[in-house]
C-alpha positions, 0 to 999 in steps of 0.5 A: 500500500502507498500513502499519498502525502499532501494537505491540499486536496488533490484528485485521483483518476480511476478508470472503469468499464470501457471508457469511464473515469471515476474520481477520488478527491483526497487529502492523503488520508481521506477521500470523497468518491465522485460518480462511483459507478464501480464499487470494486474500482473505488475500493481498490484505489482506496486500499492502494493509497491508504485512504478512508472514504468519507463521502460520495458525490453523484451527478446523475442517476445513470448506472455507470455513475451510481452503480457502486453507491450502495456497496460503498455506503454500506462498507464505509457508512458515509453520506451520499449526495445526489441531485434533488430531481434525479432518482439515485438509490441510497441518496441521503442528501439531495441537492439543487442549484444554490446548495453547498457541500462543505466537508471536513475530511478532506477539507473542501467545499463545492457549490452546486449547479443545476445542469439538466439536459443529459438527464433532467436532474443532472447537477455539477459540483464546482470548487472555487478556491483561489488557485484551484478551480474545479468542476465535476460535471458528469456527462454534461460537458465532455472534453471536446463535446457534450452529453446526449439529450436522453431526457432534456431539451436542446434549450436545457442543455445549451443553458447548462453548457453556458453555465459551465462555460462561464466558469473561470478559464483555468477551471479544471473540467473533470468529465466522466468519459474518455470520449475526447478523440471522437469528439475532436474528430467531429469538432474538426469536421464542423470547424476545420479552420480552428487552429487551436482545435487542430493543435488540441487534436494532435496533443490528445492523439499523442496522450492516448497513444501514450496511455494517458487520460485526456481529462481533465481539460480546462474551461478555457480550452473547451471555449476555444475548441469545443463546438458545443460551446461555440454556437456563435462561430461563423465557420460552424454556422457556415458548415451547418448551412452548407450541410443543409442542417440549418437555415441562414437565420438559425438561432443558437438553440437551432445551431446547438440542436443541429450539432447534437443531432449530427454528432449522434450519427457521426 
């Protein structure tokens, strides 16, 4: 077993299933699990790093995010924070926008944002400590993309993405899947002239070839390269018009909806 010496909270990346990332926020002794879809993967990481689980945070109700909640809560007897409007089995504290999660072990606080679209109750957890801006956004915002609209509307998701895009540029974006290369290939199809996007794809390809995760990204990087945050891009609009997916007078919601529909089958 290894102990991670630190006082300032950090984040461990726990790969799970085919392409999920689970997260452990820790101070070297205590840890909070974020979206623990796989109890065994979390338990193994806790054991490997000599950490004690003190709480569980969930962003939405899908099984790959909450499948391990009951087993972990049973083993460690910890509170389970969950969206007010998503049915998460085993939840003990329900949260909505404006709520805060304040923890002692590790010493960390988050504010809650409602970010519906992928599900109707989806939430995100934002840490806004000086010099350490983080957001755990589940399946709302991805590196280079966004979640599918399983329950919400384009209007909902566009508003949710707007909230996340308004966070400071240096905010680390802890999304829940390794979808980056596929997302960036789509982004290049709709905005091929974006030099920042071209450079990001080369970097992401090299990271994956080396077996490294491409997340977290940053809000600033997403604003510069993620087409779903760039519905005002003239090139993206021109591509969609040329492809017959929108008319010349389409508004931002129509642009977003056309992008999401195209990505569904890309």
